[in-house]
TIDREN-543941 format. One record per residue (C-alpha): x, y, z; residue number from 1; residue in one letter. Coordinates in nm, 2 decimals, padded with zeros to 4 digits. Each point is the difference from the previous one (the first is absolute). Layout:
% residues N
atom x X, y Y, z Z, seq NUM, type a
...
This chain:
% residues 409
atom x 00.25, y 01.12, z 00.87, seq 1, type m
atom x -00.21, y 00.11, z -00.29, seq 2, type a
atom x -00.12, y 00.32, z 00.15, seq 3, type d
atom x 00.36, y 00.11, z 00.09, seq 4, type a
atom x 00.13, y -00.01, z -00.36, seq 5, type l
atom x -00.01, y 00.30, z -00.23, seq 6, type p
atom x -00.20, y -00.05, z -00.32, seq 7, type a
atom x 00.19, y -00.14, z -00.29, seq 8, type s
atom x 00.10, y 00.27, z -00.25, seq 9, type p
atom x -00.17, y -00.22, z -00.26, seq 10, type l
atom x -00.33, y -00.01, z 00.19, seq 11, type a
atom x -00.33, y 00.05, z -00.18, seq 12, type l
atom x -00.31, y 00.15, z 00.15, seq 13, type p
atom x -00.29, y -00.22, z 00.10, seq 14, type l
atom x -00.27, y 00.02, z -00.27, seq 15, type p
atom x -00.36, y 00.07, z 00.08, seq 16, type e
atom x -00.15, y -00.34, z 00.08, seq 17, type l
atom x -00.39, y -00.01, z -00.02, seq 18, type p
atom x -00.17, y -00.28, z 00.19, seq 19, type p
atom x -00.04, y -00.33, z -00.17, seq 20, type v
atom x -00.34, y -00.16, z 00.04, seq 21, type a
atom x 00.01, y -00.30, z 00.24, seq 22, type g
atom x 00.32, y 00.10, z 00.19, seq 23, type v
atom x 00.04, y 00.15, z 00.34, seq 24, type r
atom x 00.32, y 00.07, z 00.20, seq 25, type f
atom x 00.11, y 00.05, z 00.37, seq 26, type a
atom x 00.34, y 00.04, z 00.15, seq 27, type t
atom x 00.12, y -00.02, z 00.36, seq 28, type a
atom x 00.31, y 00.04, z 00.23, seq 29, type e
atom x 00.07, y -00.35, z 00.13, seq 30, type a
atom x 00.36, y 00.08, z 00.12, seq 31, type g
atom x 00.14, y -00.31, z -00.17, seq 32, type i
atom x 00.34, y 00.18, z -00.04, seq 33, type r
atom x -00.07, y 00.37, z -00.07, seq 34, type y
atom x -00.13, y 00.26, z 00.24, seq 35, type r
atom x -00.21, y 00.30, z -00.08, seq 36, type g
atom x -00.12, y -00.13, z -00.35, seq 37, type r
atom x -00.24, y -00.24, z -00.15, seq 38, type t
atom x 00.13, y -00.35, z -00.07, seq 39, type d
atom x -00.31, y -00.22, z -00.07, seq 40, type v
atom x -00.24, y 00.02, z -00.29, seq 41, type l
atom x -00.33, y -00.18, z -00.04, seq 42, type l
atom x -00.18, y 00.01, z -00.34, seq 43, type v
atom x -00.36, y -00.13, z -00.04, seq 44, type e
atom x -00.12, y -00.12, z -00.34, seq 45, type f
atom x -00.36, y -00.05, z -00.11, seq 46, type a
atom x -00.13, y -00.36, z 00.02, seq 47, type p
atom x 00.10, y -00.20, z -00.31, seq 48, type g
atom x 00.32, y 00.20, z -00.07, seq 49, type t
atom x 00.23, y -00.20, z -00.23, seq 50, type a
atom x 00.37, y -00.01, z 00.07, seq 51, type v
atom x 00.33, y -00.08, z -00.18, seq 52, type a
atom x 00.35, y 00.00, z 00.14, seq 53, type g
atom x 00.37, y -00.05, z -00.07, seq 54, type v
atom x 00.26, y -00.06, z 00.27, seq 55, type f
atom x 00.37, y -00.01, z 00.05, seq 56, type t
atom x 00.21, y -00.29, z -00.12, seq 57, type r
atom x 00.24, y 00.05, z 00.29, seq 58, type n
atom x 00.04, y -00.34, z 00.16, seq 59, type k
atom x -00.04, y 00.15, z 00.35, seq 60, type c
atom x -00.34, y 00.16, z -00.03, seq 61, type p
atom x -00.19, y 00.16, z 00.29, seq 62, type g
atom x -00.30, y -00.17, z 00.17, seq 63, type a
atom x -00.25, y 00.24, z -00.16, seq 64, type p
atom x 00.13, y -00.10, z -00.35, seq 65, type v
atom x -00.06, y -00.36, z 00.07, seq 66, type s
atom x -00.35, y 00.08, z 00.14, seq 67, type w
atom x -00.09, y 00.19, z -00.32, seq 68, type c
atom x 00.13, y -00.26, z -00.23, seq 69, type r
atom x -00.21, y -00.26, z 00.18, seq 70, type n
atom x -00.33, y 00.19, z -00.02, seq 71, type i
atom x 00.05, y 00.17, z -00.34, seq 72, type l
atom x -00.16, y -00.30, z -00.19, seq 73, type p
atom x -00.33, y 00.08, z 00.17, seq 74, type g
atom x 00.00, y 00.32, z -00.22, seq 75, type g
atom x -00.21, y 00.20, z 00.25, seq 76, type v
atom x 00.11, y 00.28, z 00.24, seq 77, type a
atom x -00.20, y 00.19, z 00.26, seq 78, type r
atom x 00.30, y 00.16, z 00.17, seq 79, type g
atom x 00.36, y 00.10, z -00.01, seq 80, type l
atom x 00.21, y 00.05, z 00.32, seq 81, type l
atom x 00.35, y 00.15, z -00.02, seq 82, type v
atom x 00.25, y 00.10, z 00.26, seq 83, type n
atom x 00.33, y 00.19, z -00.01, seq 84, type a
atom x 00.30, y -00.04, z 00.23, seq 85, type g
atom x 00.02, y -00.38, z 00.02, seq 86, type n
atom x 00.02, y -00.23, z -00.31, seq 87, type a
atom x -00.11, y -00.31, z 00.19, seq 88, type n
atom x 00.28, y -00.20, z -00.17, seq 89, type v
atom x 00.20, y -00.28, z 00.16, seq 90, type f
atom x -00.23, y -00.02, z 00.30, seq 91, type n
atom x -00.10, y -00.37, z -00.04, seq 92, type g
atom x -00.31, y -00.12, z 00.17, seq 93, type v
atom x -00.04, y 00.33, z 00.19, seq 94, type a
atom x -00.01, y 00.19, z -00.33, seq 95, type g
atom x -00.27, y -00.23, z -00.14, seq 96, type e
atom x -00.20, y 00.04, z 00.32, seq 97, type a
atom x 00.01, y 00.38, z -00.03, seq 98, type a
atom x -00.12, y -00.03, z -00.36, seq 99, type v
atom x -00.29, y -00.22, z 00.10, seq 100, type r
atom x -00.10, y 00.21, z 00.30, seq 101, type a
atom x 00.01, y 00.32, z -00.22, seq 102, type s
atom x -00.21, y -00.16, z -00.27, seq 103, type a
atom x -00.25, y -00.14, z 00.25, seq 104, type d
atom x -00.04, y 00.35, z 00.16, seq 105, type a
atom x -00.04, y 00.17, z -00.33, seq 106, type a
atom x -00.25, y -00.26, z -00.12, seq 107, type g
atom x -00.20, y 00.05, z 00.32, seq 108, type r
atom x -00.04, y 00.37, z -00.04, seq 109, type v
atom x -00.07, y -00.02, z -00.37, seq 110, type l
atom x -00.23, y -00.30, z 00.03, seq 111, type g
atom x 00.18, y -00.24, z -00.22, seq 112, type c
atom x 00.21, y -00.31, z 00.01, seq 113, type p
atom x 00.37, y 00.07, z 00.08, seq 114, type p
atom x 00.09, y -00.16, z -00.33, seq 115, type e
atom x -00.14, y 00.31, z -00.17, seq 116, type q
atom x 00.24, y 00.23, z 00.19, seq 117, type i
atom x 00.33, y 00.07, z -00.19, seq 118, type f
atom x 00.30, y 00.10, z 00.21, seq 119, type l
atom x 00.33, y 00.18, z -00.06, seq 120, type a
atom x 00.27, y 00.10, z 00.24, seq 121, type s
atom x 00.31, y 00.22, z -00.06, seq 122, type t
atom x 00.29, y 00.10, z 00.22, seq 123, type g
atom x 00.27, y -00.18, z 00.20, seq 124, type v
atom x 00.07, y -00.36, z -00.08, seq 125, type i
atom x 00.04, y -00.25, z 00.29, seq 126, type g
atom x -00.15, y 00.21, z 00.28, seq 127, type a
atom x -00.28, y -00.17, z 00.19, seq 128, type p
atom x -00.34, y 00.11, z -00.14, seq 129, type m
atom x -00.22, y 00.17, z 00.26, seq 130, type p
atom x -00.32, y -00.13, z -00.15, seq 131, type g
atom x -00.20, y 00.09, z 00.31, seq 132, type g
atom x 00.05, y 00.37, z -00.07, seq 133, type k
atom x -00.16, y -00.04, z -00.34, seq 134, type i
atom x -00.30, y -00.19, z 00.14, seq 135, type v
atom x -00.03, y 00.26, z 00.28, seq 136, type a
atom x -00.08, y 00.28, z -00.25, seq 137, type v
atom x -00.23, y -00.20, z -00.23, seq 138, type m
atom x -00.33, y 00.12, z 00.15, seq 139, type d
atom x 00.11, y 00.36, z -00.01, seq 140, type d
atom x 00.11, y -00.04, z -00.37, seq 141, type l
atom x -00.34, y -00.15, z -00.09, seq 142, type a
atom x -00.19, y 00.29, z 00.17, seq 143, type s
atom x 00.18, y 00.26, z -00.22, seq 144, type r
atom x -00.01, y -00.16, z -00.35, seq 145, type l
atom x -00.05, y 00.27, z -00.26, seq 146, type a
atom x 00.02, y 00.02, z -00.38, seq 147, type p
atom x 00.24, y 00.30, z -00.02, seq 148, type d
atom x 00.31, y -00.14, z 00.17, seq 149, type g
atom x 00.24, y -00.04, z -00.28, seq 150, type w
atom x 00.28, y 00.23, z 00.13, seq 151, type e
atom x -00.03, y -00.13, z 00.35, seq 152, type a
atom x 00.02, y -00.35, z -00.13, seq 153, type a
atom x 00.31, y 00.08, z -00.20, seq 154, type s
atom x 00.17, y 00.16, z 00.30, seq 155, type r
atom x -00.08, y -00.28, z 00.24, seq 156, type a
atom x 00.20, y -00.26, z -00.19, seq 157, type i
atom x 00.32, y 00.20, z -00.04, seq 158, type m
atom x 00.33, y -00.11, z 00.15, seq 159, type t
atom x 00.30, y 00.18, z -00.13, seq 160, type t
atom x -00.21, y 00.16, z -00.27, seq 161, type d
atom x 00.02, y 00.38, z -00.01, seq 162, type t
atom x -00.33, y 00.06, z -00.19, seq 163, type f
atom x -00.33, y -00.18, z -00.05, seq 164, type p
atom x -00.05, y -00.16, z -00.34, seq 165, type k
atom x -00.33, y -00.03, z -00.18, seq 166, type a
atom x -00.14, y 00.01, z -00.35, seq 167, type a
atom x -00.34, y 00.00, z -00.17, seq 168, type t
atom x -00.15, y -00.04, z -00.35, seq 169, type r
atom x -00.34, y -00.04, z -00.15, seq 170, type t
atom x -00.10, y -00.24, z -00.28, seq 171, type a
atom x -00.31, y -00.13, z -00.17, seq 172, type r
atom x -00.14, y -00.35, z -00.02, seq 173, type i
atom x -00.27, y 00.00, z -00.26, seq 174, type g
atom x -00.19, y 00.32, z 00.06, seq 175, type g
atom x 00.09, y 00.01, z 00.38, seq 176, type t
atom x 00.26, y 00.23, z 00.15, seq 177, type a
atom x 00.22, y -00.18, z 00.26, seq 178, type v
atom x 00.28, y 00.13, z 00.23, seq 179, type r
atom x 00.33, y -00.17, z 00.09, seq 180, type i
atom x 00.19, y 00.14, z 00.29, seq 181, type s
atom x 00.30, y -00.13, z 00.19, seq 182, type g
atom x 00.26, y 00.08, z 00.27, seq 183, type f
atom x 00.34, y -00.15, z 00.08, seq 184, type a
atom x 00.29, y 00.01, z 00.24, seq 185, type k
atom x 00.36, y -00.07, z -00.08, seq 186, type g
atom x 00.34, y 00.17, z 00.03, seq 187, type s
atom x 00.26, y -00.26, z 00.07, seq 188, type g
atom x 00.04, y -00.38, z -00.04, seq 189, type m
atom x -00.14, y 00.06, z -00.35, seq 190, type i
atom x 00.08, y -00.24, z -00.29, seq 191, type a
atom x -00.22, y -00.16, z -00.25, seq 192, type p
atom x -00.09, y -00.36, z 00.06, seq 193, type d
atom x -00.38, y 00.01, z -00.07, seq 194, type m
atom x -00.07, y 00.33, z 00.15, seq 195, type a
atom x 00.17, y 00.20, z 00.27, seq 196, type t
atom x -00.12, y 00.14, z 00.32, seq 197, type m
atom x -00.37, y 00.03, z 00.08, seq 198, type l
atom x -00.26, y 00.14, z -00.24, seq 199, type a
atom x -00.38, y -00.01, z 00.01, seq 200, type f
atom x -00.22, y 00.08, z -00.29, seq 201, type i
atom x -00.38, y 00.03, z 00.01, seq 202, type v
atom x -00.26, y 00.04, z -00.27, seq 203, type t
atom x -00.37, y 00.03, z 00.01, seq 204, type d
atom x -00.03, y -00.21, z -00.32, seq 205, type a
atom x -00.16, y -00.34, z 00.00, seq 206, type a
atom x 00.28, y -00.23, z -00.13, seq 207, type v
atom x 00.04, y -00.37, z 00.09, seq 208, type p
atom x 00.30, y -00.10, z 00.22, seq 209, type a
atom x 00.14, y -00.22, z -00.28, seq 210, type s
atom x 00.00, y 00.29, z -00.25, seq 211, type v
atom x 00.15, y 00.24, z 00.27, seq 212, type l
atom x 00.28, y -00.25, z 00.07, seq 213, type q
atom x 00.10, y -00.02, z -00.37, seq 214, type t
atom x 00.00, y 00.38, z -00.04, seq 215, type m
atom x 00.19, y 00.05, z 00.32, seq 216, type l
atom x 00.27, y -00.25, z -00.09, seq 217, type r
atom x 00.04, y 00.16, z -00.34, seq 218, type q
atom x -00.01, y 00.35, z 00.14, seq 219, type g
atom x 00.28, y -00.04, z 00.26, seq 220, type i
atom x 00.26, y -00.12, z -00.26, seq 221, type e
atom x 00.06, y 00.35, z -00.16, seq 222, type p
atom x -00.06, y 00.18, z 00.33, seq 223, type s
atom x 00.10, y -00.15, z 00.34, seq 224, type f
atom x 00.22, y -00.27, z -00.16, seq 225, type n
atom x 00.20, y 00.27, z -00.17, seq 226, type c
atom x 00.10, y 00.21, z 00.30, seq 227, type i
atom x 00.29, y -00.03, z 00.24, seq 228, type t
atom x 00.15, y 00.21, z 00.28, seq 229, type v
atom x 00.26, y -00.23, z 00.16, seq 230, type d
atom x -00.04, y -00.35, z -00.16, seq 231, type s
atom x -00.15, y -00.15, z 00.32, seq 232, type d
atom x -00.33, y -00.18, z -00.04, seq 233, type t
atom x -00.22, y 00.04, z 00.31, seq 234, type s
atom x -00.14, y -00.28, z 00.20, seq 235, type t
atom x -00.34, y 00.18, z 00.00, seq 236, type s
atom x -00.06, y 00.10, z -00.36, seq 237, type d
atom x -00.37, y 00.01, z -00.07, seq 238, type t
atom x -00.22, y 00.15, z -00.27, seq 239, type v
atom x -00.37, y -00.05, z 00.04, seq 240, type l
atom x -00.28, y 00.11, z -00.24, seq 241, type l
atom x -00.36, y 00.02, z 00.12, seq 242, type f
atom x -00.31, y 00.05, z -00.21, seq 243, type a
atom x -00.31, y 00.10, z 00.20, seq 244, type t
atom x -00.25, y -00.04, z -00.29, seq 245, type g
atom x -00.19, y 00.31, z 00.11, seq 246, type q
atom x 00.02, y 00.17, z -00.34, seq 247, type a
atom x -00.26, y -00.23, z -00.15, seq 248, type d
atom x 00.18, y -00.04, z -00.33, seq 249, type n
atom x -00.11, y -00.26, z -00.25, seq 250, type s
atom x 00.10, y -00.35, z 00.09, seq 251, type p
atom x 00.37, y -00.10, z -00.07, seq 252, type v
atom x 00.09, y -00.36, z -00.07, seq 253, type t
atom x 00.35, y 00.05, z -00.15, seq 254, type d
atom x 00.24, y 00.27, z -00.09, seq 255, type a
atom x -00.17, y 00.09, z -00.33, seq 256, type r
atom x -00.14, y 00.35, z 00.00, seq 257, type g
atom x 00.23, y 00.10, z 00.29, seq 258, type l
atom x 00.27, y 00.17, z -00.20, seq 259, type a
atom x -00.07, y 00.34, z 00.16, seq 260, type g
atom x -00.02, y -00.14, z 00.35, seq 261, type f
atom x 00.33, y -00.19, z -00.05, seq 262, type r
atom x 00.17, y 00.31, z -00.12, seq 263, type r
atom x -00.12, y 00.21, z 00.29, seq 264, type a
atom x 00.10, y -00.28, z 00.25, seq 265, type l
atom x 00.34, y -00.01, z -00.16, seq 266, type g
atom x 00.04, y 00.38, z 00.04, seq 267, type e
atom x -00.09, y -00.02, z 00.37, seq 268, type v
atom x 00.25, y -00.28, z 00.05, seq 269, type l
atom x 00.27, y 00.19, z -00.19, seq 270, type h
atom x -00.06, y 00.32, z 00.20, seq 271, type d
atom x 00.02, y -00.18, z 00.33, seq 272, type l
atom x 00.32, y -00.19, z -00.10, seq 273, type a
atom x 00.18, y 00.31, z -00.10, seq 274, type l
atom x -00.10, y 00.18, z 00.32, seq 275, type m
atom x 00.17, y -00.28, z 00.19, seq 276, type v
atom x 00.32, y 00.06, z -00.19, seq 277, type v
atom x -00.03, y 00.38, z 00.04, seq 278, type r
atom x -00.01, y -00.07, z 00.38, seq 279, type d
atom x 00.30, y -00.23, z -00.01, seq 280, type g
atom x 00.18, y 00.03, z 00.33, seq 281, type e
atom x 00.24, y 00.29, z -00.03, seq 282, type g
atom x -00.08, y 00.05, z -00.37, seq 283, type a
atom x 00.07, y 00.33, z -00.17, seq 284, type n
atom x -00.04, y -00.11, z -00.36, seq 285, type k
atom x -00.24, y -00.23, z -00.20, seq 286, type l
atom x 00.16, y -00.22, z -00.27, seq 287, type m
atom x -00.18, y -00.11, z -00.31, seq 288, type e
atom x 00.19, y -00.27, z -00.19, seq 289, type i
atom x -00.12, y -00.10, z -00.34, seq 290, type a
atom x 00.16, y -00.31, z -00.16, seq 291, type v
atom x -00.06, y -00.08, z -00.36, seq 292, type t
atom x 00.15, y -00.24, z -00.25, seq 293, type g
atom x 00.01, y -00.29, z 00.24, seq 294, type a
atom x -00.07, y -00.36, z -00.10, seq 295, type v
atom x -00.33, y 00.01, z 00.20, seq 296, type s
atom x -00.21, y 00.22, z 00.22, seq 297, type a
atom x 00.10, y -00.21, z 00.30, seq 298, type r
atom x 00.37, y 00.04, z -00.08, seq 299, type s
atom x -00.05, y 00.37, z -00.04, seq 300, type a
atom x -00.16, y 00.03, z 00.34, seq 301, type r
atom x 00.28, y -00.19, z 00.17, seq 302, type r
atom x 00.26, y 00.22, z -00.16, seq 303, type i
atom x -00.19, y 00.31, z 00.10, seq 304, type g
atom x -00.03, y -00.12, z 00.36, seq 305, type l
atom x 00.37, y -00.08, z 00.01, seq 306, type a
atom x 00.07, y 00.36, z -00.09, seq 307, type i
atom x -00.26, y 00.13, z 00.25, seq 308, type a
atom x 00.14, y -00.22, z 00.28, seq 309, type n
atom x 00.37, y 00.07, z -00.06, seq 310, type s
atom x 00.15, y 00.19, z 00.30, seq 311, type p
atom x 00.25, y 00.16, z -00.24, seq 312, type l
atom x -00.26, y 00.13, z -00.24, seq 313, type v
atom x -00.22, y 00.11, z 00.29, seq 314, type k
atom x 00.28, y 00.19, z 00.17, seq 315, type t
atom x 00.11, y 00.16, z -00.33, seq 316, type a
atom x -00.35, y 00.13, z -00.05, seq 317, type v
atom x 00.00, y 00.13, z 00.36, seq 318, type a
atom x 00.33, y 00.17, z -00.07, seq 319, type g
atom x -00.13, y 00.14, z -00.33, seq 320, type e
atom x 00.29, y -00.18, z -00.18, seq 321, type d
atom x -00.06, y -00.09, z -00.36, seq 322, type a
atom x 00.20, y -00.32, z 00.03, seq 323, type n
atom x -00.13, y -00.21, z -00.29, seq 324, type w
atom x 00.26, y -00.27, z 00.06, seq 325, type g
atom x -00.19, y -00.11, z 00.31, seq 326, type r
atom x -00.31, y -00.05, z -00.21, seq 327, type i
atom x 00.20, y -00.22, z -00.24, seq 328, type v
atom x 00.13, y -00.19, z 00.30, seq 329, type m
atom x -00.35, y -00.06, z 00.13, seq 330, type a
atom x -00.12, y -00.12, z -00.34, seq 331, type v
atom x 00.29, y -00.25, z -00.02, seq 332, type g
atom x -00.06, y -00.14, z 00.35, seq 333, type k
atom x -00.38, y -00.06, z -00.05, seq 334, type a
atom x 00.06, y -00.35, z -00.14, seq 335, type g
atom x -00.21, y 00.07, z -00.31, seq 336, type e
atom x 00.11, y -00.01, z -00.36, seq 337, type p
atom x 00.20, y 00.31, z -00.09, seq 338, type a
atom x 00.28, y 00.09, z -00.24, seq 339, type e
atom x 00.24, y 00.27, z 00.08, seq 340, type r
atom x 00.04, y 00.12, z -00.36, seq 341, type d
atom x -00.38, y 00.03, z -00.05, seq 342, type r
atom x -00.07, y 00.18, z 00.32, seq 343, type l
atom x -00.12, y 00.37, z 00.01, seq 344, type a
atom x -00.05, y 00.22, z 00.31, seq 345, type v
atom x -00.18, y 00.33, z 00.03, seq 346, type a
atom x -00.08, y 00.23, z 00.30, seq 347, type v
atom x -00.25, y 00.27, z -00.03, seq 348, type g
atom x -00.05, y -00.08, z -00.37, seq 349, type g
atom x 00.36, y 00.05, z -00.09, seq 350, type v
atom x 00.19, y -00.30, z -00.14, seq 351, type w
atom x 00.33, y -00.04, z 00.18, seq 352, type m
atom x 00.13, y -00.33, z -00.11, seq 353, type a
atom x -00.08, y -00.21, z -00.31, seq 354, type r
atom x 00.14, y -00.31, z -00.18, seq 355, type d
atom x 00.24, y -00.07, z 00.29, seq 356, type g
atom x 00.16, y 00.35, z 00.03, seq 357, type k
atom x -00.07, y 00.36, z 00.09, seq 358, type i
atom x -00.20, y 00.19, z -00.26, seq 359, type v
atom x 00.21, y 00.22, z -00.22, seq 360, type d
atom x -00.02, y 00.36, z 00.10, seq 361, type g
atom x -00.19, y -00.08, z 00.33, seq 362, type y
atom x -00.06, y 00.31, z 00.21, seq 363, type d
atom x -00.08, y -00.07, z 00.36, seq 364, type e
atom x -00.14, y 00.34, z 00.07, seq 365, type t
atom x -00.37, y -00.07, z -00.06, seq 366, type p
atom x 00.03, y -00.34, z 00.18, seq 367, type v
atom x 00.16, y 00.17, z 00.30, seq 368, type a
atom x -00.29, y 00.25, z 00.00, seq 369, type a
atom x -00.25, y -00.29, z -00.01, seq 370, type h
atom x 00.17, y -00.17, z 00.29, seq 371, type m
atom x -00.06, y 00.30, z 00.22, seq 372, type r
atom x -00.38, y -00.05, z -00.04, seq 373, type g
atom x -00.23, y -00.21, z 00.22, seq 374, type r
atom x -00.11, y -00.24, z -00.27, seq 375, type e
atom x 00.28, y -00.19, z -00.18, seq 376, type i
atom x -00.07, y -00.18, z -00.33, seq 377, type r
atom x 00.24, y -00.28, z -00.10, seq 378, type i
atom x -00.04, y -00.18, z -00.33, seq 379, type t
atom x 00.18, y -00.32, z -00.11, seq 380, type v
atom x -00.03, y -00.17, z -00.34, seq 381, type d
atom x 00.14, y -00.35, z -00.02, seq 382, type l
atom x -00.03, y -00.03, z -00.38, seq 383, type g
atom x -00.09, y -00.37, z 00.02, seq 384, type l
atom x -00.38, y -00.02, z -00.04, seq 385, type g
atom x -00.33, y 00.16, z 00.06, seq 386, type r
atom x -00.03, y -00.05, z 00.38, seq 387, type g
atom x -00.07, y 00.32, z 00.20, seq 388, type r
atom x -00.08, y 00.10, z 00.35, seq 389, type a
atom x -00.01, y 00.31, z 00.23, seq 390, type i
atom x 00.09, y -00.03, z 00.36, seq 391, type v
atom x 00.02, y 00.26, z 00.28, seq 392, type w
atom x 00.24, y 00.05, z 00.29, seq 393, type g
atom x 00.15, y 00.27, z 00.21, seq 394, type c
atom x 00.35, y 00.12, z 00.10, seq 395, type d
atom x 00.19, y -00.12, z 00.30, seq 396, type l
atom x 00.09, y 00.27, z 00.26, seq 397, type t
atom x 00.13, y 00.00, z 00.35, seq 398, type h
atom x -00.36, y 00.06, z 00.11, seq 399, type g
atom x -00.07, y -00.37, z -00.08, seq 400, type y
atom x 00.27, y -00.10, z 00.25, seq 401, type i
atom x -00.13, y 00.25, z 00.26, seq 402, type d
atom x -00.35, y -00.13, z -00.02, seq 403, type i
atom x 00.08, y -00.37, z 00.00, seq 404, type n
atom x 00.29, y 00.02, z 00.25, seq 405, type g
atom x -00.25, y 00.14, z 00.26, seq 406, type s
atom x -00.32, y -00.18, z -00.11, seq 407, type y
atom x -00.05, y -00.19, z 00.33, seq 408, type r
atom x 00.15, y 00.26, z 00.23, seq 409, type s
């Protein structure tokens, strides 16, 4: 369980998270799977809060994902309800009933239609969902809603996570200062296919749902869609962005004039995405893989992810082995345009191979020293075009096996 795992050596401290106007939190122990820890989160938003969302493209999504997809076109949110310990996936009609009962109960205590309650679940797949336990704590949750619950919210949604993940930025819309804060969970079953894991971002800015949706879709491409822990795309992946409108900024009708806001949102998404990789199950090292010279940015990203997902590359990094041949292998298996005699590979800023052979006079000493660090930088240049991308992954250690071999026990 999450509270039994030591913190990742790559963990980052939780930043100071001031209240965001129009948002209140409460957490509770429902006993869905865990004992002695919170596992349900209720978030209340001010009336009229706009919402945007992106969801997994896994073909076996959880019932909460289907619910959110169906209500997202309404563009309005009054509440967010999240549970940890049970993903409510592959539960058929019973899973859908648990979603409806939870949304009804949250709508009742927040005084809104259930279609304004967004839901997310994370945990074991295929286990019957005890929706009644969530409903049973709803009145208690509603009675304790408060604006300063960011850390508690972050901890309540953890599963195999070893540290809570949150980020915050400020921006300006016109002459008005606005805040953007978010929190996420994720450690395993992490691979980009829209977004990965669960992440919730809130701003006090007044921005229409349609504009939020465009910015969110654009923002996840260089962040959540560029991370991987184990190449497995979750059935529950959800990223939601809420705008409470409490900052009273000048009216927004499109993305013009939102450059600063867009940049701050991108930074929050980037921070959260990298925290997920830093908390990769069993991870000891963070990998940053920069691919240049590809035929397109999309091709560059695919090659980068092939490297990041390669068990041989990941275990070489874990073993601090500067084996650049494994990187070459991963480039070649990606299925993207690549030419052996144009390829160049560097680790830690040191070029090891170029033009189809080892670099003359190559000295492995500085590379070996770099491999002993916590953050490993790999660079690949294809020499074919102008496409480039940066992706992030982590090493593969025996800890990953230990965690996932005993996940349900």
